[in-house]
Phi, psi and omega in degrees: 000131179283163179300319182298320180286328185282327187299315179300320179296315179297321181299320179295321178297314180296320180302320181301317181281327182281334183302326180291342180252003183087011175047066174080015181286343183087357179281148177300155180299130179279147178213138183295345180274359185302327184287000176290339180291126182297145185300329183273354182283129176282140178300148176293136178268112183240138172243134174241139187287316185241158186298319182299321179285322176301321179296318177298309185299316181297319181289321180285319183286328181059222184285355182280356184215152165256120185251127179248133178269129182277306182265113189285164179305141179084359182253138183276115181292338177299326187254000189279130173248134182296138178275175178299320179292326175299316180300318178298318178295319179297320179294335180268000183278149173276327181204145183236135175247130174231158180294310184085199186056032176069014178299313185266053188306319183280353177261353188303316184297314181295318182287328175294318177297321179297316179296319180295334178278355174114354178278128178297125177240114187259121174265094192296310184290338177294342181269359179287155176296124183298340179296336180265357183268151179260138178286175182232122174290338185282323183231116182295139177062026175233158178256153172297126184276353190278051189292337181295345180287347173249107183304329179296320176289323180293331173302318179293327177295322176302318180293323176298312180299314178305309184294322179292322178294321178297318179295321181285324186223076184301333181295338181264013188305314183298320179296312183297320180292318180294316180294320179295321179298317178296316182292321178296322176299323177297315180294320180298318180285329172299316180299319179295319177298313182299317179300316182295312184291315183291334178289346179283349176279135180299147185301324181292338183264001185278064177234119183250111177250122183225178189296323175214168193279070183252000192243019181295322177293324175299310181297321180295321182287317191252005174077042179243143171280129186239132178226127176255141178294310172265170182281195181301317174263142180277003180291327182270122180282147175282137179265176182296329180294316179295319179298315182295322179295322178289324175299318177303316180298315181299316182291315182295322184266358180056047180282130187260350183213140173233167190231140172265170182230153187289340183248006185231140177304146181269006188296323180290323178294319177298325178296323176297315182298315180294320179294320179292321179298322179295340179260008176088011181250117177278127180230137178251162168279116183287346179144172177263129180255152172266121183247290184261002177208154178275186177284186182298145178301139179089355177256165177299319180289349176274016171241160179299313180299316180296322179297310182290320176303312179302311182299312182300312182295318180296314181296312182299314182295318183291331183262015173092011179274182181249121181212151177303147184303323181243028175072193180299319180299318178293323178298319177296319180296323181291338178288342182075012180283000000 
């Protein structure tokens, strides 16, 4: 089956699962059990450190919680330190969810103190099976924290969030299980879409060069060679030696597109383009990718599905693959459903 023939069928499948969530509206997953929450019960106050995790928590918790995002869109969680107002919000939370795996390094002290004071602080990615995690050449005995780049691993994070919410609030178990099931179905069909679209890129062109090393899980899942200008953490700057080595790679492999990221300066990527041009290789910016943060709140890209859909579609189109003009979301709109 060709990509063109497969996409409408896949879109209809995805629509079925997304319709229950408002299809990228950013609203929490609806569940018929929501009305089980007593009218007098105050919603649970939850804080999530990063947008991808906030999206999971909001969808699984539904109306039983008010979810606040700590690190806003466009902000790098590797470098983020909690402000005084953040500390006040954290102190008022009933439960806090963080990615873990050292992603929120500068928040560790504040979150550890919060946990010691009695507030549950859940390190979601730390609970994943280590067999599915990727090591880090940059940091000995640590794992790459960017697990959301593999929808299959992020599916497991949904289950972690579900189970932690059930433990914290057993009365909401039916709601949490139903909402998690709906959300997982959404991720599964997103994963199938991504696999189909990314497979349309020729094998020789499957090289993803971006501003920092956030896409190894993506590459591992979809069969792409991934190179970041900066390392896993954006704290370490790339030097001229690293830039020159990447320019060599671009010229030798005749790579035609590189990618900037929404939370990282584009200066290193621009240096790659200029260096390749000086060597006779024209390289374009293939687009802006969402790596450590989603898009603006209230937009399609401000949801986990929208973020990955955007990345997949942008990468495939820039590297010569076949993808809908407006991604999966546009494909759904064209069906008229």
